[in-house]
Chimera marker file (.cmm) of the C-alpha trace (Angstrom):
<marker_set name="trace">
<marker id="1" x="118.243" y="4.891" z="220.639" r="1" g="1" b="0" radius="0.5"/>
<marker id="2" x="116.878" y="1.356" z="221.069" r="1" g="1" b="0" radius="0.5"/>
<marker id="3" x="117.923" y="-0.133" z="217.741" r="1" g="1" b="0" radius="0.5"/>
<marker id="4" x="115.725" y="-2.330" z="215.568" r="1" g="1" b="0" radius="0.5"/>
<marker id="5" x="112.967" y="-3.761" z="217.789" r="1" g="1" b="0" radius="0.5"/>
<marker id="6" x="111.659" y="-6.232" z="215.289" r="1" g="1" b="0" radius="0.5"/>
<marker id="7" x="114.143" y="-8.422" z="213.386" r="1" g="1" b="0" radius="0.5"/>
<marker id="8" x="114.166" y="-8.573" z="209.616" r="1" g="1" b="0" radius="0.5"/>
<marker id="9" x="113.216" y="-11.955" z="207.973" r="1" g="1" b="0" radius="0.5"/>
<marker id="10" x="115.735" y="-13.420" z="205.525" r="1" g="1" b="0" radius="0.5"/>
<marker id="11" x="116.433" y="-16.699" z="203.823" r="1" g="1" b="0" radius="0.5"/>
<marker id="12" x="119.760" y="-18.240" z="202.879" r="1" g="1" b="0" radius="0.5"/>
<marker id="13" x="120.507" y="-18.516" z="199.206" r="1" g="1" b="0" radius="0.5"/>
<marker id="14" x="123.667" y="-20.276" z="198.012" r="1" g="1" b="0" radius="0.5"/>
<marker id="15" x="126.074" y="-17.912" z="196.267" r="1" g="1" b="0" radius="0.5"/>
<marker id="16" x="128.665" y="-20.480" z="195.502" r="1" g="1" b="0" radius="0.5"/>
<marker id="17" x="127.784" y="-24.018" z="196.467" r="1" g="1" b="0" radius="0.5"/>
<marker id="18" x="131.430" y="-25.176" z="195.865" r="1" g="1" b="0" radius="0.5"/>
<marker id="19" x="132.647" y="-23.202" z="198.900" r="1" g="1" b="0" radius="0.5"/>
<marker id="20" x="129.402" y="-23.316" z="200.914" r="1" g="1" b="0" radius="0.5"/>
<marker id="21" x="129.171" y="-19.545" z="200.989" r="1" g="1" b="0" radius="0.5"/>
<marker id="22" x="125.692" y="-18.081" z="201.541" r="1" g="1" b="0" radius="0.5"/>
<marker id="23" x="124.063" y="-14.807" z="200.778" r="1" g="1" b="0" radius="0.5"/>
<marker id="24" x="120.830" y="-13.783" z="202.419" r="1" g="1" b="0" radius="0.5"/>
<marker id="25" x="117.696" y="-12.591" z="200.662" r="1" g="1" b="0" radius="0.5"/>
<marker id="26" x="115.385" y="-10.214" z="202.437" r="1" g="1" b="0" radius="0.5"/>
<marker id="27" x="111.874" y="-11.503" z="202.873" r="1" g="1" b="0" radius="0.5"/>
<marker id="28" x="110.402" y="-8.898" z="205.222" r="1" g="1" b="0" radius="0.5"/>
<marker id="29" x="111.696" y="-5.696" z="206.671" r="1" g="1" b="0" radius="0.5"/>
<marker id="30" x="112.716" y="-3.585" z="203.664" r="1" g="1" b="0" radius="0.5"/>
<marker id="31" x="111.833" y="-0.257" z="205.335" r="1" g="1" b="0" radius="0.5"/>
<marker id="32" x="113.722" y="-1.246" z="208.523" r="1" g="1" b="0" radius="0.5"/>
<marker id="33" x="116.749" y="-2.215" z="206.480" r="1" g="1" b="0" radius="0.5"/>
<marker id="34" x="116.658" y="1.073" z="204.514" r="1" g="1" b="0" radius="0.5"/>
<marker id="35" x="116.385" y="3.005" z="207.717" r="1" g="1" b="0" radius="0.5"/>
<marker id="36" x="119.318" y="1.167" z="209.263" r="1" g="1" b="0" radius="0.5"/>
<marker id="37" x="121.462" y="1.885" z="206.185" r="1" g="1" b="0" radius="0.5"/>
<marker id="38" x="120.418" y="5.525" z="206.195" r="1" g="1" b="0" radius="0.5"/>
<marker id="39" x="121.733" y="6.066" z="209.728" r="1" g="1" b="0" radius="0.5"/>
<marker id="40" x="124.870" y="3.938" z="209.062" r="1" g="1" b="0" radius="0.5"/>
<marker id="41" x="123.979" y="0.765" z="210.954" r="1" g="1" b="0" radius="0.5"/>
<marker id="42" x="125.996" y="-2.085" z="209.404" r="1" g="1" b="0" radius="0.5"/>
<marker id="43" x="124.401" y="-5.088" z="211.102" r="1" g="1" b="0" radius="0.5"/>
<marker id="44" x="120.741" y="-5.768" z="211.862" r="1" g="1" b="0" radius="0.5"/>
<marker id="45" x="118.993" y="-8.547" z="213.719" r="1" g="1" b="0" radius="0.5"/>
<marker id="46" x="117.490" y="-11.170" z="211.439" r="1" g="1" b="0" radius="0.5"/>
<marker id="47" x="115.448" y="-14.266" z="211.622" r="1" g="1" b="0" radius="0.5"/>
<marker id="48" x="116.536" y="-16.824" z="209.067" r="1" g="1" b="0" radius="0.5"/>
<marker id="49" x="113.830" y="-18.864" z="207.513" r="1" g="1" b="0" radius="0.5"/>
<marker id="50" x="114.119" y="-22.007" z="205.494" r="1" g="1" b="0" radius="0.5"/>
<marker id="51" x="112.076" y="-21.050" z="202.515" r="1" g="1" b="0" radius="0.5"/>
<marker id="52" x="112.106" y="-21.805" z="198.809" r="1" g="1" b="0" radius="0.5"/>
<marker id="53" x="111.700" y="-19.016" z="196.234" r="1" g="1" b="0" radius="0.5"/>
<marker id="54" x="107.918" y="-19.313" z="195.966" r="1" g="1" b="0" radius="0.5"/>
<marker id="55" x="107.427" y="-19.343" z="199.784" r="1" g="1" b="0" radius="0.5"/>
<marker id="56" x="109.791" y="-16.404" z="200.085" r="1" g="1" b="0" radius="0.5"/>
<marker id="57" x="107.719" y="-14.398" z="197.543" r="1" g="1" b="0" radius="0.5"/>
<marker id="58" x="104.478" y="-15.337" z="199.281" r="1" g="1" b="0" radius="0.5"/>
<marker id="59" x="105.783" y="-14.229" z="202.702" r="1" g="1" b="0" radius="0.5"/>
<marker id="60" x="106.979" y="-10.910" z="201.178" r="1" g="1" b="0" radius="0.5"/>
<marker id="61" x="103.504" y="-10.302" z="199.703" r="1" g="1" b="0" radius="0.5"/>
<marker id="62" x="101.823" y="-11.182" z="202.990" r="1" g="1" b="0" radius="0.5"/>
<marker id="63" x="104.176" y="-8.714" z="204.826" r="1" g="1" b="0" radius="0.5"/>
<marker id="64" x="103.229" y="-5.994" z="202.318" r="1" g="1" b="0" radius="0.5"/>
<marker id="65" x="99.506" y="-6.764" z="202.863" r="1" g="1" b="0" radius="0.5"/>
<marker id="66" x="99.862" y="-6.026" z="206.534" r="1" g="1" b="0" radius="0.5"/>
<marker id="67" x="101.279" y="-2.586" z="205.911" r="1" g="1" b="0" radius="0.5"/>
<marker id="68" x="98.828" y="0.186" z="206.634" r="1" g="1" b="0" radius="0.5"/>
<marker id="69" x="99.556" y="2.419" z="203.648" r="1" g="1" b="0" radius="0.5"/>
<marker id="70" x="98.548" y="0.189" z="200.749" r="1" g="1" b="0" radius="0.5"/>
<marker id="71" x="95.622" y="1.404" z="198.787" r="1" g="1" b="0" radius="0.5"/>
<marker id="72" x="92.708" y="-0.860" z="198.028" r="1" g="1" b="0" radius="0.5"/>
<marker id="73" x="93.919" y="-1.700" z="194.499" r="1" g="1" b="0" radius="0.5"/>
<marker id="74" x="97.488" y="-2.460" z="195.669" r="1" g="1" b="0" radius="0.5"/>
<marker id="75" x="95.971" y="-4.858" z="198.216" r="1" g="1" b="0" radius="0.5"/>
<marker id="76" x="93.861" y="-6.580" z="195.606" r="1" g="1" b="0" radius="0.5"/>
<marker id="77" x="96.797" y="-6.829" z="193.223" r="1" g="1" b="0" radius="0.5"/>
<marker id="78" x="99.005" y="-8.340" z="195.928" r="1" g="1" b="0" radius="0.5"/>
<marker id="79" x="96.313" y="-10.915" z="196.781" r="1" g="1" b="0" radius="0.5"/>
<marker id="80" x="95.920" y="-11.778" z="193.078" r="1" g="1" b="0" radius="0.5"/>
<marker id="81" x="99.732" y="-12.213" z="192.830" r="1" g="1" b="0" radius="0.5"/>
<marker id="82" x="99.738" y="-14.430" z="195.828" r="1" g="1" b="0" radius="0.5"/>
<marker id="83" x="96.955" y="-16.604" z="194.368" r="1" g="1" b="0" radius="0.5"/>
<marker id="84" x="98.674" y="-16.819" z="190.961" r="1" g="1" b="0" radius="0.5"/>
<marker id="85" x="102.104" y="-17.534" z="192.443" r="1" g="1" b="0" radius="0.5"/>
<marker id="86" x="100.955" y="-20.455" z="194.457" r="1" g="1" b="0" radius="0.5"/>
<marker id="87" x="97.805" y="-21.556" z="192.611" r="1" g="1" b="0" radius="0.5"/>
<marker id="88" x="95.965" y="-21.170" z="195.959" r="1" g="1" b="0" radius="0.5"/>
<marker id="89" x="92.199" y="-20.888" z="196.407" r="1" g="1" b="0" radius="0.5"/>
<marker id="90" x="90.568" y="-17.777" z="197.832" r="1" g="1" b="0" radius="0.5"/>
<marker id="91" x="89.773" y="-19.815" z="200.945" r="1" g="1" b="0" radius="0.5"/>
<marker id="92" x="93.429" y="-20.674" z="201.485" r="1" g="1" b="0" radius="0.5"/>
<marker id="93" x="94.551" y="-17.080" z="200.996" r="1" g="1" b="0" radius="0.5"/>
<marker id="94" x="91.793" y="-15.899" z="203.391" r="1" g="1" b="0" radius="0.5"/>
<marker id="95" x="93.137" y="-18.223" z="206.028" r="1" g="1" b="0" radius="0.5"/>
<marker id="96" x="96.670" y="-16.985" z="205.585" r="1" g="1" b="0" radius="0.5"/>
<marker id="97" x="95.590" y="-13.385" z="205.874" r="1" g="1" b="0" radius="0.5"/>
<marker id="98" x="93.015" y="-13.974" z="208.634" r="1" g="1" b="0" radius="0.5"/>
<marker id="99" x="90.203" y="-12.767" z="206.420" r="1" g="1" b="0" radius="0.5"/>
<marker id="100" x="87.015" y="-14.377" z="205.168" r="1" g="1" b="0" radius="0.5"/>
<marker id="101" x="86.780" y="-15.865" z="201.700" r="1" g="1" b="0" radius="0.5"/>
<marker id="102" x="84.097" y="-13.307" z="200.904" r="1" g="1" b="0" radius="0.5"/>
<marker id="103" x="86.455" y="-10.467" z="201.884" r="1" g="1" b="0" radius="0.5"/>
<marker id="104" x="89.070" y="-11.832" z="199.451" r="1" g="1" b="0" radius="0.5"/>
<marker id="105" x="86.524" y="-12.200" z="196.691" r="1" g="1" b="0" radius="0.5"/>
<marker id="106" x="85.404" y="-8.643" z="197.200" r="1" g="1" b="0" radius="0.5"/>
<marker id="107" x="88.914" y="-7.313" z="197.109" r="1" g="1" b="0" radius="0.5"/>
<marker id="108" x="89.698" y="-9.220" z="193.935" r="1" g="1" b="0" radius="0.5"/>
<marker id="109" x="86.606" y="-7.889" z="192.221" r="1" g="1" b="0" radius="0.5"/>
<marker id="110" x="88.106" y="-4.390" z="192.472" r="1" g="1" b="0" radius="0.5"/>
<marker id="111" x="90.608" y="-5.423" z="189.782" r="1" g="1" b="0" radius="0.5"/>
<marker id="112" x="87.808" y="-5.375" z="187.235" r="1" g="1" b="0" radius="0.5"/>
<marker id="113" x="87.799" y="-1.597" z="187.359" r="1" g="1" b="0" radius="0.5"/>
<marker id="114" x="89.725" y="0.230" z="184.638" r="1" g="1" b="0" radius="0.5"/>
<marker id="115" x="92.902" y="2.232" z="185.456" r="1" g="1" b="0" radius="0.5"/>
<marker id="116" x="90.993" y="5.492" z="184.810" r="1" g="1" b="0" radius="0.5"/>
<marker id="117" x="88.256" y="4.442" z="187.300" r="1" g="1" b="0" radius="0.5"/>
<marker id="118" x="90.820" y="3.372" z="189.864" r="1" g="1" b="0" radius="0.5"/>
<marker id="119" x="92.631" y="6.758" z="189.475" r="1" g="1" b="0" radius="0.5"/>
<marker id="120" x="89.351" y="8.702" z="190.086" r="1" g="1" b="0" radius="0.5"/>
<marker id="121" x="88.429" y="6.552" z="193.117" r="1" g="1" b="0" radius="0.5"/>
<marker id="122" x="91.913" y="7.074" z="194.701" r="1" g="1" b="0" radius="0.5"/>
<marker id="123" x="92.203" y="10.784" z="193.901" r="1" g="1" b="0" radius="0.5"/>
<marker id="124" x="88.797" y="11.384" z="195.449" r="1" g="1" b="0" radius="0.5"/>
<marker id="125" x="89.504" y="9.215" z="198.550" r="1" g="1" b="0" radius="0.5"/>
<marker id="126" x="86.575" y="6.975" z="197.831" r="1" g="1" b="0" radius="0.5"/>
<marker id="127" x="86.425" y="3.716" z="199.846" r="1" g="1" b="0" radius="0.5"/>
<marker id="128" x="86.414" y="0.055" z="198.910" r="1" g="1" b="0" radius="0.5"/>
<marker id="129" x="82.683" y="0.049" z="199.417" r="1" g="1" b="0" radius="0.5"/>
<marker id="130" x="82.292" y="2.919" z="196.943" r="1" g="1" b="0" radius="0.5"/>
<marker id="131" x="84.312" y="0.908" z="194.403" r="1" g="1" b="0" radius="0.5"/>
<marker id="132" x="82.332" y="-2.285" z="194.963" r="1" g="1" b="0" radius="0.5"/>
<marker id="133" x="79.076" y="-0.436" z="194.513" r="1" g="1" b="0" radius="0.5"/>
<marker id="134" x="80.327" y="0.975" z="191.185" r="1" g="1" b="0" radius="0.5"/>
<marker id="135" x="81.001" y="-2.640" z="190.023" r="1" g="1" b="0" radius="0.5"/>
<marker id="136" x="77.262" y="-3.206" z="189.844" r="1" g="1" b="0" radius="0.5"/>
<marker id="137" x="77.401" y="-1.072" z="186.692" r="1" g="1" b="0" radius="0.5"/>
<marker id="138" x="78.722" y="-3.331" z="183.984" r="1" g="1" b="0" radius="0.5"/>
<marker id="139" x="79.643" y="-0.718" z="181.392" r="1" g="1" b="0" radius="0.5"/>
<marker id="140" x="82.853" y="1.195" z="182.036" r="1" g="1" b="0" radius="0.5"/>
<marker id="141" x="81.620" y="4.332" z="180.345" r="1" g="1" b="0" radius="0.5"/>
<marker id="142" x="78.563" y="4.351" z="182.531" r="1" g="1" b="0" radius="0.5"/>
<marker id="143" x="80.680" y="3.762" z="185.580" r="1" g="1" b="0" radius="0.5"/>
<marker id="144" x="82.857" y="6.817" z="184.704" r="1" g="1" b="0" radius="0.5"/>
<marker id="145" x="79.655" y="8.911" z="184.376" r="1" g="1" b="0" radius="0.5"/>
<marker id="146" x="78.465" y="7.666" z="187.728" r="1" g="1" b="0" radius="0.5"/>
<marker id="147" x="81.819" y="8.347" z="189.277" r="1" g="1" b="0" radius="0.5"/>
<marker id="148" x="81.696" y="11.896" z="188.073" r="1" g="1" b="0" radius="0.5"/>
<marker id="149" x="78.272" y="12.390" z="189.619" r="1" g="1" b="0" radius="0.5"/>
<marker id="150" x="79.293" y="10.676" z="192.839" r="1" g="1" b="0" radius="0.5"/>
<marker id="151" x="82.455" y="12.766" z="193.224" r="1" g="1" b="0" radius="0.5"/>
<marker id="152" x="80.821" y="15.987" z="192.187" r="1" g="1" b="0" radius="0.5"/>
<marker id="153" x="78.172" y="15.460" z="194.902" r="1" g="1" b="0" radius="0.5"/>
<marker id="154" x="80.540" y="14.082" z="197.469" r="1" g="1" b="0" radius="0.5"/>
<marker id="155" x="78.326" y="11.062" z="198.043" r="1" g="1" b="0" radius="0.5"/>
<marker id="156" x="79.057" y="8.821" z="201.027" r="1" g="1" b="0" radius="0.5"/>
<marker id="157" x="78.739" y="5.057" z="200.603" r="1" g="1" b="0" radius="0.5"/>
<marker id="158" x="75.021" y="4.895" z="201.349" r="1" g="1" b="0" radius="0.5"/>
<marker id="159" x="74.247" y="7.738" z="198.906" r="1" g="1" b="0" radius="0.5"/>
<marker id="160" x="76.428" y="6.048" z="196.279" r="1" g="1" b="0" radius="0.5"/>
<marker id="161" x="74.636" y="2.713" z="196.700" r="1" g="1" b="0" radius="0.5"/>
<marker id="162" x="71.263" y="4.424" z="196.494" r="1" g="1" b="0" radius="0.5"/>
<marker id="163" x="72.287" y="6.414" z="193.413" r="1" g="1" b="0" radius="0.5"/>
<marker id="164" x="73.593" y="3.279" z="191.611" r="1" g="1" b="0" radius="0.5"/>
<marker id="165" x="70.439" y="1.368" z="192.558" r="1" g="1" b="0" radius="0.5"/>
<marker id="166" x="68.349" y="4.147" z="190.974" r="1" g="1" b="0" radius="0.5"/>
<marker id="167" x="70.506" y="4.048" z="187.842" r="1" g="1" b="0" radius="0.5"/>
<marker id="168" x="70.111" y="0.299" z="187.498" r="1" g="1" b="0" radius="0.5"/>
<marker id="169" x="66.442" y="0.128" z="188.468" r="1" g="1" b="0" radius="0.5"/>
<marker id="170" x="64.790" y="3.369" z="187.395" r="1" g="1" b="0" radius="0.5"/>
<marker id="171" x="61.283" y="3.779" z="188.905" r="1" g="1" b="0" radius="0.5"/>
<marker id="172" x="58.424" y="3.721" z="186.431" r="1" g="1" b="0" radius="0.5"/>
<marker id="173" x="57.803" y="7.322" z="185.539" r="1" g="1" b="0" radius="0.5"/>
<marker id="174" x="54.349" y="8.524" z="186.602" r="1" g="1" b="0" radius="0.5"/>
<marker id="175" x="51.811" y="7.976" z="183.879" r="1" g="1" b="0" radius="0.5"/>
<marker id="176" x="50.093" y="11.010" z="182.544" r="1" g="1" b="0" radius="0.5"/>
<marker id="177" x="46.373" y="11.139" z="182.060" r="1" g="1" b="0" radius="0.5"/>
<marker id="178" x="44.794" y="13.088" z="179.353" r="1" g="1" b="0" radius="0.5"/>
<marker id="179" x="41.486" y="14.461" z="180.319" r="1" g="1" b="0" radius="0.5"/>
<marker id="180" x="39.197" y="15.328" z="177.545" r="1" g="1" b="0" radius="0.5"/>
<link id1="1" id2="2" r="1" g="1" b="0" radius="0.2"/>
<link id1="2" id2="3" r="1" g="1" b="0" radius="0.2"/>
<link id1="3" id2="4" r="1" g="1" b="0" radius="0.2"/>
<link id1="4" id2="5" r="1" g="1" b="0" radius="0.2"/>
<link id1="5" id2="6" r="1" g="1" b="0" radius="0.2"/>
<link id1="6" id2="7" r="1" g="1" b="0" radius="0.2"/>
<link id1="7" id2="8" r="1" g="1" b="0" radius="0.2"/>
<link id1="8" id2="9" r="1" g="1" b="0" radius="0.2"/>
<link id1="9" id2="10" r="1" g="1" b="0" radius="0.2"/>
<link id1="10" id2="11" r="1" g="1" b="0" radius="0.2"/>
<link id1="11" id2="12" r="1" g="1" b="0" radius="0.2"/>
<link id1="12" id2="13" r="1" g="1" b="0" radius="0.2"/>
<link id1="13" id2="14" r="1" g="1" b="0" radius="0.2"/>
<link id1="14" id2="15" r="1" g="1" b="0" radius="0.2"/>
<link id1="15" id2="16" r="1" g="1" b="0" radius="0.2"/>
<link id1="16" id2="17" r="1" g="1" b="0" radius="0.2"/>
<link id1="17" id2="18" r="1" g="1" b="0" radius="0.2"/>
<link id1="18" id2="19" r="1" g="1" b="0" radius="0.2"/>
<link id1="19" id2="20" r="1" g="1" b="0" radius="0.2"/>
<link id1="20" id2="21" r="1" g="1" b="0" radius="0.2"/>
<link id1="21" id2="22" r="1" g="1" b="0" radius="0.2"/>
<link id1="22" id2="23" r="1" g="1" b="0" radius="0.2"/>
<link id1="23" id2="24" r="1" g="1" b="0" radius="0.2"/>
<link id1="24" id2="25" r="1" g="1" b="0" radius="0.2"/>
<link id1="25" id2="26" r="1" g="1" b="0" radius="0.2"/>
<link id1="26" id2="27" r="1" g="1" b="0" radius="0.2"/>
<link id1="27" id2="28" r="1" g="1" b="0" radius="0.2"/>
<link id1="28" id2="29" r="1" g="1" b="0" radius="0.2"/>
<link id1="29" id2="30" r="1" g="1" b="0" radius="0.2"/>
<link id1="30" id2="31" r="1" g="1" b="0" radius="0.2"/>
<link id1="31" id2="32" r="1" g="1" b="0" radius="0.2"/>
<link id1="32" id2="33" r="1" g="1" b="0" radius="0.2"/>
<link id1="33" id2="34" r="1" g="1" b="0" radius="0.2"/>
<link id1="34" id2="35" r="1" g="1" b="0" radius="0.2"/>
<link id1="35" id2="36" r="1" g="1" b="0" radius="0.2"/>
<link id1="36" id2="37" r="1" g="1" b="0" radius="0.2"/>
<link id1="37" id2="38" r="1" g="1" b="0" radius="0.2"/>
<link id1="38" id2="39" r="1" g="1" b="0" radius="0.2"/>
<link id1="39" id2="40" r="1" g="1" b="0" radius="0.2"/>
<link id1="40" id2="41" r="1" g="1" b="0" radius="0.2"/>
<link id1="41" id2="42" r="1" g="1" b="0" radius="0.2"/>
<link id1="42" id2="43" r="1" g="1" b="0" radius="0.2"/>
<link id1="43" id2="44" r="1" g="1" b="0" radius="0.2"/>
<link id1="44" id2="45" r="1" g="1" b="0" radius="0.2"/>
<link id1="45" id2="46" r="1" g="1" b="0" radius="0.2"/>
<link id1="46" id2="47" r="1" g="1" b="0" radius="0.2"/>
<link id1="47" id2="48" r="1" g="1" b="0" radius="0.2"/>
<link id1="48" id2="49" r="1" g="1" b="0" radius="0.2"/>
<link id1="49" id2="50" r="1" g="1" b="0" radius="0.2"/>
<link id1="50" id2="51" r="1" g="1" b="0" radius="0.2"/>
<link id1="51" id2="52" r="1" g="1" b="0" radius="0.2"/>
<link id1="52" id2="53" r="1" g="1" b="0" radius="0.2"/>
<link id1="53" id2="54" r="1" g="1" b="0" radius="0.2"/>
<link id1="54" id2="55" r="1" g="1" b="0" radius="0.2"/>
<link id1="55" id2="56" r="1" g="1" b="0" radius="0.2"/>
<link id1="56" id2="57" r="1" g="1" b="0" radius="0.2"/>
<link id1="57" id2="58" r="1" g="1" b="0" radius="0.2"/>
<link id1="58" id2="59" r="1" g="1" b="0" radius="0.2"/>
<link id1="59" id2="60" r="1" g="1" b="0" radius="0.2"/>
<link id1="60" id2="61" r="1" g="1" b="0" radius="0.2"/>
<link id1="61" id2="62" r="1" g="1" b="0" radius="0.2"/>
<link id1="62" id2="63" r="1" g="1" b="0" radius="0.2"/>
<link id1="63" id2="64" r="1" g="1" b="0" radius="0.2"/>
<link id1="64" id2="65" r="1" g="1" b="0" radius="0.2"/>
<link id1="65" id2="66" r="1" g="1" b="0" radius="0.2"/>
<link id1="66" id2="67" r="1" g="1" b="0" radius="0.2"/>
<link id1="67" id2="68" r="1" g="1" b="0" radius="0.2"/>
<link id1="68" id2="69" r="1" g="1" b="0" radius="0.2"/>
<link id1="69" id2="70" r="1" g="1" b="0" radius="0.2"/>
<link id1="70" id2="71" r="1" g="1" b="0" radius="0.2"/>
<link id1="71" id2="72" r="1" g="1" b="0" radius="0.2"/>
<link id1="72" id2="73" r="1" g="1" b="0" radius="0.2"/>
<link id1="73" id2="74" r="1" g="1" b="0" radius="0.2"/>
<link id1="74" id2="75" r="1" g="1" b="0" radius="0.2"/>
<link id1="75" id2="76" r="1" g="1" b="0" radius="0.2"/>
<link id1="76" id2="77" r="1" g="1" b="0" radius="0.2"/>
<link id1="77" id2="78" r="1" g="1" b="0" radius="0.2"/>
<link id1="78" id2="79" r="1" g="1" b="0" radius="0.2"/>
<link id1="79" id2="80" r="1" g="1" b="0" radius="0.2"/>
<link id1="80" id2="81" r="1" g="1" b="0" radius="0.2"/>
<link id1="81" id2="82" r="1" g="1" b="0" radius="0.2"/>
<link id1="82" id2="83" r="1" g="1" b="0" radius="0.2"/>
<link id1="83" id2="84" r="1" g="1" b="0" radius="0.2"/>
<link id1="84" id2="85" r="1" g="1" b="0" radius="0.2"/>
<link id1="85" id2="86" r="1" g="1" b="0" radius="0.2"/>
<link id1="86" id2="87" r="1" g="1" b="0" radius="0.2"/>
<link id1="87" id2="88" r="1" g="1" b="0" radius="0.2"/>
<link id1="88" id2="89" r="1" g="1" b="0" radius="0.2"/>
<link id1="89" id2="90" r="1" g="1" b="0" radius="0.2"/>
<link id1="90" id2="91" r="1" g="1" b="0" radius="0.2"/>
<link id1="91" id2="92" r="1" g="1" b="0" radius="0.2"/>
<link id1="92" id2="93" r="1" g="1" b="0" radius="0.2"/>
<link id1="93" id2="94" r="1" g="1" b="0" radius="0.2"/>
<link id1="94" id2="95" r="1" g="1" b="0" radius="0.2"/>
<link id1="95" id2="96" r="1" g="1" b="0" radius="0.2"/>
<link id1="96" id2="97" r="1" g="1" b="0" radius="0.2"/>
<link id1="97" id2="98" r="1" g="1" b="0" radius="0.2"/>
<link id1="98" id2="99" r="1" g="1" b="0" radius="0.2"/>
<link id1="99" id2="100" r="1" g="1" b="0" radius="0.2"/>
<link id1="100" id2="101" r="1" g="1" b="0" radius="0.2"/>
<link id1="101" id2="102" r="1" g="1" b="0" radius="0.2"/>
<link id1="102" id2="103" r="1" g="1" b="0" radius="0.2"/>
<link id1="103" id2="104" r="1" g="1" b="0" radius="0.2"/>
<link id1="104" id2="105" r="1" g="1" b="0" radius="0.2"/>
<link id1="105" id2="106" r="1" g="1" b="0" radius="0.2"/>
<link id1="106" id2="107" r="1" g="1" b="0" radius="0.2"/>
<link id1="107" id2="108" r="1" g="1" b="0" radius="0.2"/>
<link id1="108" id2="109" r="1" g="1" b="0" radius="0.2"/>
<link id1="109" id2="110" r="1" g="1" b="0" radius="0.2"/>
<link id1="110" id2="111" r="1" g="1" b="0" radius="0.2"/>
<link id1="111" id2="112" r="1" g="1" b="0" radius="0.2"/>
<link id1="112" id2="113" r="1" g="1" b="0" radius="0.2"/>
<link id1="113" id2="114" r="1" g="1" b="0" radius="0.2"/>
<link id1="114" id2="115" r="1" g="1" b="0" radius="0.2"/>
<link id1="115" id2="116" r="1" g="1" b="0" radius="0.2"/>
<link id1="116" id2="117" r="1" g="1" b="0" radius="0.2"/>
<link id1="117" id2="118" r="1" g="1" b="0" radius="0.2"/>
<link id1="118" id2="119" r="1" g="1" b="0" radius="0.2"/>
<link id1="119" id2="120" r="1" g="1" b="0" radius="0.2"/>
<link id1="120" id2="121" r="1" g="1" b="0" radius="0.2"/>
<link id1="121" id2="122" r="1" g="1" b="0" radius="0.2"/>
<link id1="122" id2="123" r="1" g="1" b="0" radius="0.2"/>
<link id1="123" id2="124" r="1" g="1" b="0" radius="0.2"/>
<link id1="124" id2="125" r="1" g="1" b="0" radius="0.2"/>
<link id1="125" id2="126" r="1" g="1" b="0" radius="0.2"/>
<link id1="126" id2="127" r="1" g="1" b="0" radius="0.2"/>
<link id1="127" id2="128" r="1" g="1" b="0" radius="0.2"/>
<link id1="128" id2="129" r="1" g="1" b="0" radius="0.2"/>
<link id1="129" id2="130" r="1" g="1" b="0" radius="0.2"/>
<link id1="130" id2="131" r="1" g="1" b="0" radius="0.2"/>
<link id1="131" id2="132" r="1" g="1" b="0" radius="0.2"/>
<link id1="132" id2="133" r="1" g="1" b="0" radius="0.2"/>
<link id1="133" id2="134" r="1" g="1" b="0" radius="0.2"/>
<link id1="134" id2="135" r="1" g="1" b="0" radius="0.2"/>
<link id1="135" id2="136" r="1" g="1" b="0" radius="0.2"/>
<link id1="136" id2="137" r="1" g="1" b="0" radius="0.2"/>
<link id1="137" id2="138" r="1" g="1" b="0" radius="0.2"/>
<link id1="138" id2="139" r="1" g="1" b="0" radius="0.2"/>
<link id1="139" id2="140" r="1" g="1" b="0" radius="0.2"/>
<link id1="140" id2="141" r="1" g="1" b="0" radius="0.2"/>
<link id1="141" id2="142" r="1" g="1" b="0" radius="0.2"/>
<link id1="142" id2="143" r="1" g="1" b="0" radius="0.2"/>
<link id1="143" id2="144" r="1" g="1" b="0" radius="0.2"/>
<link id1="144" id2="145" r="1" g="1" b="0" radius="0.2"/>
<link id1="145" id2="146" r="1" g="1" b="0" radius="0.2"/>
<link id1="146" id2="147" r="1" g="1" b="0" radius="0.2"/>
<link id1="147" id2="148" r="1" g="1" b="0" radius="0.2"/>
<link id1="148" id2="149" r="1" g="1" b="0" radius="0.2"/>
<link id1="149" id2="150" r="1" g="1" b="0" radius="0.2"/>
<link id1="150" id2="151" r="1" g="1" b="0" radius="0.2"/>
<link id1="151" id2="152" r="1" g="1" b="0" radius="0.2"/>
<link id1="152" id2="153" r="1" g="1" b="0" radius="0.2"/>
<link id1="153" id2="154" r="1" g="1" b="0" radius="0.2"/>
<link id1="154" id2="155" r="1" g="1" b="0" radius="0.2"/>
<link id1="155" id2="156" r="1" g="1" b="0" radius="0.2"/>
<link id1="156" id2="157" r="1" g="1" b="0" radius="0.2"/>
<link id1="157" id2="158" r="1" g="1" b="0" radius="0.2"/>
<link id1="158" id2="159" r="1" g="1" b="0" radius="0.2"/>
<link id1="159" id2="160" r="1" g="1" b="0" radius="0.2"/>
<link id1="160" id2="161" r="1" g="1" b="0" radius="0.2"/>
<link id1="161" id2="162" r="1" g="1" b="0" radius="0.2"/>
<link id1="162" id2="163" r="1" g="1" b="0" radius="0.2"/>
<link id1="163" id2="164" r="1" g="1" b="0" radius="0.2"/>
<link id1="164" id2="165" r="1" g="1" b="0" radius="0.2"/>
<link id1="165" id2="166" r="1" g="1" b="0" radius="0.2"/>
<link id1="166" id2="167" r="1" g="1" b="0" radius="0.2"/>
<link id1="167" id2="168" r="1" g="1" b="0" radius="0.2"/>
<link id1="168" id2="169" r="1" g="1" b="0" radius="0.2"/>
<link id1="169" id2="170" r="1" g="1" b="0" radius="0.2"/>
<link id1="170" id2="171" r="1" g="1" b="0" radius="0.2"/>
<link id1="171" id2="172" r="1" g="1" b="0" radius="0.2"/>
<link id1="172" id2="173" r="1" g="1" b="0" radius="0.2"/>
<link id1="173" id2="174" r="1" g="1" b="0" radius="0.2"/>
<link id1="174" id2="175" r="1" g="1" b="0" radius="0.2"/>
<link id1="175" id2="176" r="1" g="1" b="0" radius="0.2"/>
<link id1="176" id2="177" r="1" g="1" b="0" radius="0.2"/>
<link id1="177" id2="178" r="1" g="1" b="0" radius="0.2"/>
<link id1="178" id2="179" r="1" g="1" b="0" radius="0.2"/>
<link id1="179" id2="180" r="1" g="1" b="0" radius="0.2"/>
</marker_set>
């Protein structure tokens, strides 16, 4: 009824410099563009940015990070891609994403988990804090065992942290006295 409320973001890319013809590359707004095509809209409002290939890729990643439906591992992977693409520091990325450097570091740590661990975490709707608590366990096989226990008992974050703390720092077992 109202059309596209937020314009797509594109950049000009030369198709044929001899004739000065340009094509446009989509930077942000893929879902809006797909929706427009689906309903038969042939033109959409766009903002044209002057951006090189690297900047365009960075902007696309930042746009994806602002989407609500990314899981914690997709977020971490996108941040890692952004850092690798531009050789930026965690502090620089944090500034671009309006996060703290510590938040970026914590998200990147999630990438240390194995694919199997990530799968269990996602399929059981565990949070980023659950995942970070698990990273205190260095051995992957032990993390899988801990994950099984955590999911079986439906532990919340606090219970998970307490359980992992007990695993890593077992209390001295009570000494037994032999009375003769």
